[in-house]
N, C-alpha and C positions, 0 to 999 in steps of 0.2 A: 504494500500500500504506500509506503513512504517513497519508494522509487518512482511510482506513478506521479505523485505530487511534484517531485523534483523535475521530472521530464516535462510536466505541464508548465512549470515556471520557466524552464529553458525555452520551450516552444513559444511562449509569450514574448520573451526577449527577442528571439529570432524574428518573430512576426513583426514586432515593433521596429527593429532595425531595418528589416526589409521594406516595410511601408514607408519609413522615414527616407530611405534612399530613393525609392520610387517618387515620392513627393518632391524631394530636392531636385532630382534630375528633370522632373516635369516642369517645375518652376523655371529652371535654367533654360530648358528648351523653349518654353513659351516666351521667355524674355528675349531670346535670340530671334524668335519668329516674328515678333511684332515691332522690333526696333531696327531701323535701317543701319547698315554698317557705317555709313557716313552721313553727315548732315547735309540735306539738300536745301536748295533755296525754297523756302516755304512761305506762302502768304496766307493770312487768315482772312476768311470772307464769311459772309452770311450763310447760314445753313438753309437747307430745303429750297434751293433754287434750281432752275433748269440749267443744262449745260451751257446754253448760249449766254446766260447771265455771266458765268465765269469767264467765258471767252471775251465778252465785251469788257469786263473789268480788267482782265489780265493783258490782253493784246491791244494796247493803245496805239494810236497813230504814230507816236514817236518811237515805238518799239518794233512794230511790224504791221503786216496787212492781214485783215480778217477775211475768212471765207474766200480764199483765192481759188478760182475755178481753173483746173488744168485742161489740157486739150482733150482728154477722154471724159470730161464732164464730172470728174471727181473733185471734191472740195477739200483743200487744206484748211484746217481751222485757223492756223496762224502761221504765216510765212515771214521769217525774219531774214536778216542779212546772212546769218549762219545756219539757221535751223528751219526744218519743216516740222511743225509741232501739231500733234494730235491731242485733243482734250477728251477725257472720258472719266467716268466715275470709276473708282478703284476696282470694283467688282468686274469691270470689263477690261482689265489690264491686258489680256492677251489680244483682244481685238484692237486696242490702241497701239500695241507694238506692231502688229501687222500693217495697220494703216500708215503708221509713221515710217516704217521701212519702205513701203511702196511710194509714199510721197517723197521720201528722200531720194529714191532712185529716179523718180520722174523730174525732180527739180534740181538735182545735183547738190542739194543742201544736206547737212547732217541731220539724222533722225533725232527727234525729241518727243517726249510725252509729258503732259501735265495730268497727274492723277488727282482727282477730287476725292479727298478722304472725308467720309461722312460719319465714321465712328473711329474710335481709337484702334480697334482691331483691324482696320483697313491697312495698317502698316505691313501686314503680312503679304499684301500684293506687291509692295515695293520690294520686299525680300525676294519674291519670285522673279521679278525683272532683273535684280542683281545677280541671281544665279545663272542667268543666260550668258553672262560675261561678253556682252557686245558693247558697241559704242553708242548706245541710246542714252541721250541726256535725259535725266529725270528731274522734273519740277513738281512740287506738291502744293495743293491748295487744301488747307485745313478748314473744313466747313462743318464743324461740330462744336 
């Protein structure tokens, strides 16, 4: 009987250590997943707006041209001296990358995306773009 109680106590300690390690690694992983590797140029704007509002606020006349129509009738959200920029909400990160790369190829400019973050957890989408290891410039709009 005494041996059983001793084993029960050891099992509780092992379970506690195991759960503690799992929680600690989970917190570390989530921290890495939601925070970008480097700080990007971030602007804070009003939440709950349509995409065109953010384009109008961000792409001013002295910075670039809005809604530039290309020869194949596609539209670049913002065309600057150096960048072909696509705006999109963070959840549509993959779509924004594809469009930016296409506009870059069509205009000869560097690709760039502006991700509109609507919640703090949207930083995970920035991390996904970073993992691609390409030359896409990332700008952020914090709208929460």
